[in-house]
C-alpha positions as CSV (number, residue, x, y, z in Angstrom):
1,X,0.0,0.0,0.0
2,X,2.8,2.5,0.8
3,X,3.8,2.5,-2.9
4,X,0.3,3.3,-4.1
5,X,-0.7,6.3,-2.0
6,X,-1.5,9.8,-3.4
7,X,-2.0,12.7,-1.1
8,X,-4.4,15.5,-1.8
9,X,-2.0,18.4,-1.2
10,X,-4.5,21.2,-1.6
11,X,-3.5,22.1,2.0
12,X,-0.2,23.4,0.6
13,X,-2.1,26.2,-1.1
14,X,-3.9,27.3,2.0
15,X,-3.0,29.2,5.2
16,X,-1.9,27.0,8.0
17,X,-4.5,26.4,10.7
18,X,-4.9,23.3,12.8
19,X,-6.3,21.2,9.9
20,X,-3.4,22.2,7.6
21,X,-1.0,21.5,10.4
22,X,-2.4,18.0,10.7
23,X,-2.0,17.4,7.0
24,X,1.6,18.6,6.8
25,X,2.7,16.7,9.9
26,X,1.0,13.5,8.8
27,X,2.6,13.8,5.4
28,X,6.0,14.0,6.9
29,X,5.4,11.2,9.3
30,X,4.2,8.9,6.5
31,X,7.4,9.6,4.6
32,X,9.5,8.9,7.7
33,X,7.7,5.6,8.0
34,X,8.8,4.5,4.5
35,X,5.7,5.5,2.5
36,X,6.4,7.1,-0.8
37,X,3.3,9.1,-1.5
38,X,2.7,11.2,-4.6
39,X,1.8,14.7,-3.7
40,X,-1.0,16.2,-5.9
41,X,-1.7,19.9,-5.7
42,X,-3.6,22.6,-7.4
43,X,-2.1,25.7,-9.0
44,X,-0.4,27.7,-6.3
45,X,0.6,24.7,-4.0
46,X,4.1,25.2,-2.8
47,X,6.4,22.8,-1.1
48,X,7.9,23.9,2.2
49,X,11.6,24.7,1.9
50,X,12.6,21.8,4.1
51,X,10.6,19.3,1.9
52,X,12.4,20.7,-1.2
53,X,15.8,20.3,0.5
54,X,15.0,16.6,0.9
55,X,14.1,16.2,-2.7
56,X,10.4,16.0,-2.4
57,X,8.3,16.8,-5.5
58,X,4.7,17.8,-6.1
59,X,2.6,17.3,-9.2
60,X,0.5,20.6,-9.6
61,X,-2.0,21.7,-12.2
62,X,-1.0,24.7,-14.2
63,X,-4.3,26.6,-13.8
64,X,-7.0,24.8,-11.8
65,X,-7.2,25.5,-8.1
66,X,-9.5,25.2,-5.2
67,X,-12.7,23.2,-5.4
68,X,-12.6,23.1,-9.2
69,X,-9.2,21.3,-9.1
70,X,-10.2,19.1,-6.2
71,X,-13.5,17.9,-7.7
72,X,-12.7,17.7,-11.4
73,X,-8.9,17.3,-11.8
74,X,-7.7,15.5,-8.7
75,X,-9.5,12.1,-9.3
76,X,-7.9,11.9,-12.7
77,X,-4.5,12.9,-11.4
78,X,-4.7,10.2,-8.7
79,X,-5.4,7.4,-11.2
80,X,-5.4,4.0,-9.6
81,X,-3.6,5.2,-6.4
82,X,-5.4,5.3,-3.0
83,X,-6.1,9.0,-2.6
84,X,-5.6,10.2,1.0
85,X,-7.4,13.4,1.9
86,X,-6.1,14.8,5.2
87,X,-7.9,18.2,5.4
88,X,-11.7,17.8,5.6
89,X,-12.4,17.8,1.8
90,X,-12.3,15.3,-1.0
91,X,-13.6,14.8,-4.5
92,X,-17.1,13.3,-4.7
93,X,-16.3,11.1,-7.7
94,X,-13.2,9.3,-6.6
95,X,-13.6,5.6,-5.9
96,X,-10.5,4.8,-4.0
97,X,-9.9,7.3,-1.3
98,X,-9.9,8.0,2.5
99,X,-11.1,11.2,4.0
100,X,-10.1,12.6,7.3
101,X,-12.9,14.8,8.8
102,X,-11.6,16.7,11.8
103,X,-15.0,17.6,13.4
104,X,-18.6,18.2,12.6
105,X,-18.5,21.9,13.4
106,X,-20.6,23.0,10.4
107,X,-23.5,21.0,11.9
108,X,-22.9,21.5,15.6
109,X,-21.9,25.2,15.7
110,X,-23.3,26.6,12.4
111,X,-23.1,30.1,13.7
112,X,-19.4,30.1,13.6
113,X,-19.1,29.7,9.8
114,X,-20.1,31.8,6.8
115,X,-23.2,30.5,5.1
116,X,-21.4,29.6,1.9
117,X,-18.8,27.6,3.7
118,X,-21.3,25.9,5.9
119,X,-23.6,25.0,2.9
120,X,-20.7,23.5,0.9
121,X,-19.3,21.5,3.7
122,X,-22.6,20.0,4.7
123,X,-23.3,19.1,1.1
124,X,-19.9,17.6,0.5
125,X,-19.7,15.6,3.8
126,X,-23.2,14.3,3.3
127,X,-22.5,13.3,-0.3
128,X,-19.2,11.5,0.6
129,X,-20.9,9.7,3.5
130,X,-23.8,8.6,1.2
131,X,-21.2,7.3,-1.4
132,X,-19.6,5.1,1.4
133,X,-16.2,7.0,1.3
134,X,-14.0,5.6,4.1
135,X,-13.6,8.2,6.9
136,X,-11.1,8.7,9.6
137,X,-11.0,11.4,12.3
138,X,-8.8,12.7,15.2
139,X,-10.7,11.8,18.4
140,X,-13.3,9.6,19.8
141,X,-15.5,12.7,20.3
142,X,-15.3,13.5,16.6
143,X,-16.1,9.9,15.7
144,X,-19.3,10.2,17.8
145,X,-20.1,13.5,16.0
146,X,-19.6,12.0,12.6
147,X,-22.0,9.1,13.5
148,X,-24.5,11.6,14.9
149,X,-24.5,14.1,12.0
150,X,-23.6,12.0,9.0
151,X,-25.0,8.7,10.0
152,X,-21.8,6.8,9.6
153,X,-21.5,4.0,12.2
154,X,-18.8,4.8,14.6
155,X,-17.1,1.4,14.0
156,X,-16.5,2.4,10.4
157,X,-14.7,5.6,11.4
158,X,-11.0,5.2,12.3
159,X,-9.5,7.4,15.1
160,X,-5.9,8.5,14.2
161,X,-5.1,11.1,16.9
162,X,-2.6,13.9,16.5
163,X,0.9,14.8,17.7
164,X,2.8,17.6,19.5
165,X,6.5,17.1,18.8
166,X,6.4,19.5,15.9
167,X,6.3,22.5,18.3
168,X,9.6,21.4,19.8
169,X,11.5,21.2,16.5
170,X,13.5,24.0,15.0
171,X,15.3,27.0,16.4
172,X,14.7,28.2,19.9
173,X,14.0,31.9,20.2
174,X,13.2,34.1,23.2
175,X,9.5,35.0,23.7
176,X,8.5,38.3,22.2
177,X,7.1,39.3,25.6
178,X,8.7,39.2,29.1
179,X,8.1,35.7,30.5
180,X,5.4,35.5,33.1
181,X,3.9,38.9,31.9
182,X,0.9,37.3,30.1
183,X,-1.5,34.5,29.7
184,X,-2.0,33.2,26.2
185,X,-5.0,32.3,24.0
186,X,-4.5,30.5,20.6
187,X,-7.2,30.5,17.9
188,X,-9.4,32.8,16.0
189,X,-12.3,35.1,17.2
190,X,-14.8,32.8,15.6
191,X,-17.9,32.2,17.6
192,X,-17.0,28.6,18.6
193,X,-13.6,29.6,19.9
194,X,-15.6,31.5,22.6
195,X,-12.9,34.1,23.3
196,X,-15.5,36.6,24.5
197,X,-15.9,34.6,27.7
198,X,-12.3,35.7,28.5
199,X,-13.1,39.4,29.0
200,X,-13.3,38.9,32.7
201,X,-10.0,37.0,32.6
202,X,-8.4,39.9,30.8
203,X,-9.7,42.3,33.4
204,X,-8.3,40.0,36.2
205,X,-4.9,39.9,34.5
206,X,-4.9,43.7,33.8
207,X,-5.5,44.4,37.6
208,X,-2.3,42.4,38.2
209,X,-0.3,44.3,35.6
210,X,-0.5,41.3,33.1
211,X,-1.8,40.9,29.6
212,X,-4.0,38.4,27.9
213,X,-2.6,38.0,24.4
214,X,-3.8,35.9,21.5
215,X,-2.2,34.4,18.4
216,X,-4.1,33.5,15.2
217,X,-6.2,35.1,12.5
218,X,-9.5,34.7,10.7
219,X,-9.6,32.5,7.6
220,X,-11.3,34.5,4.9
221,X,-14.5,33.0,3.6
222,X,-14.6,30.3,6.3
223,X,-15.9,31.9,9.5
224,X,-18.7,34.3,10.0
225,X,-18.2,37.9,11.0
226,X,-15.9,38.0,14.0
227,X,-13.7,40.5,15.9
228,X,-11.3,40.3,18.8
229,X,-13.1,40.8,22.2
230,X,-12.1,43.7,24.3
231,X,-9.2,43.3,26.6
232,X,-7.4,40.7,24.5
233,X,-4.2,41.8,22.7
234,X,-4.0,40.1,19.3
235,X,-0.6,39.2,18.0
236,X,-1.7,37.9,14.7
237,X,-0.3,34.7,13.1
238,X,3.2,33.7,14.3
239,X,5.7,31.1,13.2
240,X,6.3,27.9,15.1
241,X,9.4,29.1,16.8
242,X,7.6,32.2,18.2
243,X,4.6,30.2,19.2
244,X,6.7,27.8,21.1
245,X,8.4,30.7,22.8
246,X,5.1,32.2,23.7
247,X,4.0,28.9,25.3
248,X,7.1,28.7,27.3
249,X,6.9,32.2,28.6
250,X,3.1,32.3,29.4
251,X,1.7,32.0,32.8
252,X,-0.8,29.6,31.2
253,X,-2.8,28.8,28.1
254,X,-6.5,29.7,28.3
255,X,-8.5,27.6,25.9
256,X,-12.3,28.3,26.2
257,X,-13.6,26.7,23.0
258,X,-17.2,25.6,22.9
259,X,-16.4,23.0,20.2
260,X,-13.2,21.3,19.1
261,X,-12.5,18.1,17.3
262,X,-9.2,17.6,19.0
263,X,-7.7,20.8,20.5
264,X,-4.1,20.9,19.3
265,X,-3.0,24.1,21.1
266,X,-3.6,22.3,24.5
267,X,-1.2,19.6,23.6
268,X,1.3,22.0,22.1
269,X,1.2,24.1,25.3
270,X,1.8,21.0,27.5
271,X,4.7,19.9,25.4
272,X,6.3,23.3,26.0
273,X,5.6,23.3,29.8
274,X,2.8,25.7,29.7
275,X,-0.1,25.0,32.2
276,X,-3.5,24.7,30.5
277,X,-6.9,26.0,31.6
278,X,-9.4,24.5,29.2
279,X,-13.1,24.4,28.6
280,X,-14.9,21.3,30.0
281,X,-16.0,19.9,26.6
282,X,-15.7,16.3,25.6
283,X,-12.8,16.7,23.1
284,X,-10.6,18.6,25.5
285,X,-11.3,16.3,28.4
286,X,-10.4,13.4,26.1
287,X,-7.1,15.0,25.0
288,X,-6.0,16.7,28.2
289,X,-7.0,14.0,30.7
290,X,-6.0,15.1,34.2
291,X,-3.3,17.5,33.0
292,X,-5.5,20.7,32.8
293,X,-7.8,22.7,34.9
294,X,-11.3,22.6,33.4
295,X,-14.0,25.3,33.4
296,X,-17.5,25.3,32.0
297,X,-17.4,27.0,28.6
298,X,-19.9,29.7,29.6
299,X,-18.3,30.4,33.1
300,X,-16.5,33.7,32.6
301,X,-15.8,34.1,36.3
302,X,-14.6,30.5,36.4
303,X,-11.9,31.1,33.8
304,X,-10.7,34.2,35.6
305,X,-10.6,32.3,39.0
306,X,-8.7,29.4,37.4
307,X,-6.0,31.6,35.9
308,X,-5.7,33.4,39.3
309,X,-5.1,30.1,41.0
310,X,-2.2,29.4,38.8
311,X,-0.8,32.8,39.4
312,X,-1.2,32.6,43.2
313,X,-0.2,28.9,43.7
314,X,3.1,28.3,41.9
315,X,3.3,24.7,43.3
316,X,-0.1,23.9,41.6
317,X,1.2,25.4,38.3
318,X,4.4,23.4,38.6
319,X,2.4,20.2,39.1
320,X,0.3,21.0,36.1
321,X,3.4,21.5,34.0
322,X,4.8,18.1,34.9
323,X,1.4,16.5,34.2
324,X,1.3,18.2,30.9
325,X,4.8,17.0,29.8
326,X,3.7,13.4,30.5
327,X,0.4,13.9,28.7
328,X,2.0,15.4,25.6
329,X,4.4,12.5,25.2
330,X,1.4,10.2,24.6
331,X,0.6,12.1,21.3
332,X,3.0,11.7,18.4
333,X,2.6,12.1,14.7
334,X,4.4,8.8,14.2
335,X,1.8,6.9,16.1
336,X,-1.0,8.8,14.3
337,X,0.6,8.0,10.9
338,X,1.0,4.3,11.9
339,X,-2.7,4.2,12.6
340,X,-3.4,5.8,9.2
341,X,-1.2,3.2,7.5
342,X,-3.0,0.4,9.3
343,X,-6.4,1.9,8.2
344,X,-5.2,2.0,4.6
345,X,-3.9,-1.6,4.7
346,X,-7.3,-2.6,6.0
347,X,-9.0,-0.8,3.0
348,X,-6.6,-2.5,0.6
C-alpha cells in the first residue's frame, strides 16, 4: 500500500491552521515511516523549503485551483492510487480514497461559519458519506459526532489522533514578551472559539499588571463575522518558533472553546511546559486528561478564577506543567501515521 498512495495536497495552497498543520505533519510522518506518496496539488501549491531540501516533488496543475481542481482534476491525477485526503475535503467522484474529517462543526456550531462555507461542507460531507467513502478522524469525540450528524456508524470511522512534537522542533527563540507577563490564547475570534468569555480573565490579569494575548487570525470566507473581544491583545499569526516561545513564557494557556475536534493548542502548550486552563468539553477532556484545569465554557468568572489560582499557587502550576509534559508524550505524529497506514492496509 505504501507504494500506491497519493496525497491530496491542496493544503499546501492554504493558510496553516490546525487542519493544515495535521495534513503537513501526517505527510512528513508517512514519509518517515517509509511510505512514498505522490503529492498532488492545485495551482499555487508550494512545497515547504525543508521538503524541497529533501528532494520532495509535487505534481501541480497549471491553472486549476480550489474546489474546481479538487472535484474535477484531482480524481484523474490520482489514477489508480489510493487518494488520502487529510484536510476535511475530498472529490465526490473518486472511488479509491480515504477522507479525514476533523470535526462536525458546520453541523454542531453553524453560527461560527459563513453560510457559503457551511452549505458547501454540509453538502460535501453528506455526499461523501452517502457514497460510502471511508472516513477517519482525530478523536473519539469526533467519531461520535460523525455518526450523529452524517449517519456513519462509529465502528466504520478510524481514530488517528494527532501529535505535538512539531512544536519542539527548529530553532529556539526568546519570547516576544517578558516571561510571566501574560496569559496566552491561541485561535481565532470565531464564535465557537468562545474568546468573548475571557473578557473577565483579561480584566483580572490587567489588575495584576499582566496581559491576555492571542495568536491567530481569521480564515477569509470560512468563519462568520468576528472581531477580537475587548481586553485581548491580538498578536496575529506567528511562526512555530515564536509560538513555542510564547507557550514557554506564558503563565498559562487559556482555551475556552465551545467546540473542538481535538484541541491541538492544548497539547502543544503541554509539550512546552505551559499550564492549561481548558473548557470542560468532551474533546478537550479526552485529549487533556488530568493535565489541565477545566471550566464550564460559559463560566466567565470560572476562567478568571482558574487563571488566578495558577498565578497565586506556583506549586499547583508546577504540578500541572509536569502532568502536561507526561500527557504530551502520549501524542506523536508517528503513532498517528502508523494508525493511518493500518487503516489504509485494511482498506486494501
